[in-house]
LUMLUMZA-184972 format. One line per 2 residues: number of its first residue (from 1); for each residue x, y, z of C-alpha. Coordinates in steps of 0.001 Angstrom, whole numbers, plus 500000, padded with zeros to 6 digits. Example, Ala and Ser with C-alpha at 12.3 -4.5 7.8 and 13.67 -1.06 7.14 Angstrom:
<mikes>
1 = 512300,495500,507800 | 513670,498940,507140;
</mikes>
This chain:
<mikes>
1 = 580747,976084,286073 | 579695,972957,284200;
3 = 577438,975079,282003 | 580320,977349,281044;
5 = 582529,974409,280106 | 579686,972832,278120;
7 = 579044,976126,276337 | 582765,976436,275593;
9 = 582855,972960,273994 | 579746,973624,271938;
11 = 581077,976913,270602 | 584597,975618,269943;
13 = 583571,972333,268269 | 583380,973804,264718;
15 = 586919,975143,265091 | 588092,971870,266528;
17 = 586504,969873,263658 | 588036,972191,261070;
19 = 591509,971734,262518 | 591005,967946,262645;
21 = 590015,967975,258972 | 593347,969599,258060;
23 = 595231,966941,259993 | 593366,964151,258168;
25 = 594790,965174,254780 | 592122,967634,253704;
27 = 593588,970670,252037 | 593110,974109,253449;
29 = 591667,975106,250061 | 588651,972823,250434;
31 = 588062,974146,253952 | 588443,977672,252642;
33 = 586113,976975,249718 | 583367,975595,251947;
35 = 583586,978556,254311 | 583571,980907,251325;
37 = 580493,979193,249932 | 578620,979678,253210;
39 = 579224,983412,253239 | 578980,984017,249479;
41 = 576143,984581,247103 | 575049,981699,244872;
43 = 576898,983070,241813 | 580137,983162,243781;
45 = 579534,979589,244904 | 579594,978471,241267;
47 = 582853,980307,240664 | 584525,978735,243673;
49 = 583268,975292,242739 | 584338,975572,239099;
51 = 587785,976892,240008 | 588253,973966,242363;
53 = 587114,971421,239751 | 588896,972924,236734;
55 = 592425,971624,237432 | 591328,967993,237724;
57 = 589179,968132,234590 | 591958,969750,232527;
59 = 594425,967060,233589 | 591969,964412,232414;
61 = 591745,966153,229038 | 595548,966088,228681;
63 = 595718,962404,229560 | 592937,961238,227270;
65 = 592154,963108,224064 | 588989,962256,222130;
67 = 590507,961681,218691 | 587057,961783,217089;
69 = 586660,965391,218264 | 589960,967178,217606;
71 = 590591,970858,217071 | 592497,972045,214010;
73 = 595528,972700,216205 | 595426,969152,217613;
75 = 595240,967639,214113 | 598211,969775,213040;
77 = 600229,968674,216098 | 599455,964998,215452;
79 = 600457,965179,211774 | 603579,967153,212669;
81 = 604542,964519,215258 | 604437,961839,212536;
83 = 606609,963890,210169 | 608975,964793,212994;
85 = 609500,961112,213875 | 609852,959988,210267;
87 = 611886,962813,208737 | 613015,964956,211694;
89 = 610969,967863,210315 | 608835,969938,212656;
91 = 606127,971124,210286 | 604691,973557,212813;
93 = 607973,975432,213234 | 609325,975210,209688;
95 = 608082,978091,207513 | 608605,976006,204340;
97 = 605588,973851,205192 | 601949,974257,206120;
99 = 599223,971857,207159 | 595771,972516,205726;
101 = 593001,970903,207779 | 589488,970457,206392;
103 = 586354,968412,206897 | 585220,966720,203697;
105 = 581898,965351,202443 | 582550,961947,204071;
107 = 582557,963761,207483 | 586207,962860,208100;
109 = 588921,965382,208936 | 591761,965577,206386;
111 = 595156,967246,206760 | 597188,968083,203666;
113 = 600903,968774,204084 | 601898,971415,201543;
115 = 604835,973642,200718 | 604138,977135,202049;
117 = 605843,979337,199474 | 605914,977218,196328;
119 = 602938,976065,194315 | 603504,972335,193976;
121 = 601452,969237,194530 | 600548,968156,198038;
123 = 603452,966505,199876 | 601338,964206,202057;
125 = 597715,963596,203091 | 596409,962361,206426;
127 = 592922,961833,207786 | 591211,960913,211029;
129 = 589116,957821,210295 | 585742,957015,211884;
131 = 587513,955101,214694 | 589578,958193,215590;
133 = 592840,956763,214181 | 595277,958862,212146;
135 = 595673,957427,208654 | 598085,958378,205897;
137 = 597427,958031,202204 | 599163,954923,200817;
139 = 600023,956911,197693 | 602466,959075,199653;
141 = 604053,956029,201269 | 604755,954431,197863;
143 = 601959,951938,198483 | 599301,952985,195963;
145 = 597593,949588,196297 | 596747,950492,199914;
147 = 594228,953283,200084 | 594838,954415,203696;
149 = 597384,953192,206245 | 596856,953641,210003;
151 = 599956,955402,211350 | 598730,956222,214874;
153 = 595915,954947,217069 | 596432,957350,220001;
155 = 596850,961103,219941 | 600516,962083,219410;
157 = 601654,958439,219567 | 604355,957789,216950;
159 = 605224,954211,217908 | 603837,952827,214618;
161 = 606064,955129,212526 | 609579,954235,211400;
163 = 612303,956772,210831 | 612908,957309,207109;
165 = 616092,955936,205652 | 617926,958363,203373;
167 = 617979,957064,199818 | 621393,956495,198200;
169 = 622695,959600,196464 | 620109,961845,198118;
171 = 621435,964942,199838 | 619543,967637,201668;
173 = 619894,969892,198605 | 618574,967260,196203;
175 = 615615,966568,198501 | 614809,970288,198651;
177 = 615151,970593,194873 | 612804,967637,194368;
179 = 610273,968993,196845 | 610263,972482,195400;
181 = 610642,971525,191746 | 613999,973250,191314;
</mikes>
């Protein structure tokens, strides 16, 4: 009789430990993943492991963006955020504007804000400096004596940007006429 009870405890211990693991805050997914890995081939193990790790690594990417290694889309979003704060213009959703992103000979990324349908001079120029900060050309901020002005040190942060004050006598129509040379 003692042997049967001992055998019962030995055989049931893995089930007992698994249920205790769930009670101690372990998710059923991790228990499921480990059991899947035991019965799977090695290629399936990699898939299970990567699917379990992927959510945590993607949340880290969203929290901390490497501003020295941005995609074109990220540069466009950052520049648009600055314009949106300053002038309440969403460059990415306004068909009148486009952002042209390019890497130049100095190995820095530049973003030119241009009118989409009208051939006029560039409206604004930004760049990502070697420290990963977003800079704006001083020329476009009426500060030609300053070559480049840091406008943001963190991705999508607009705290260094002030909202533009409308100039006396300027209406939306006169701004559009000035921008498009009408």
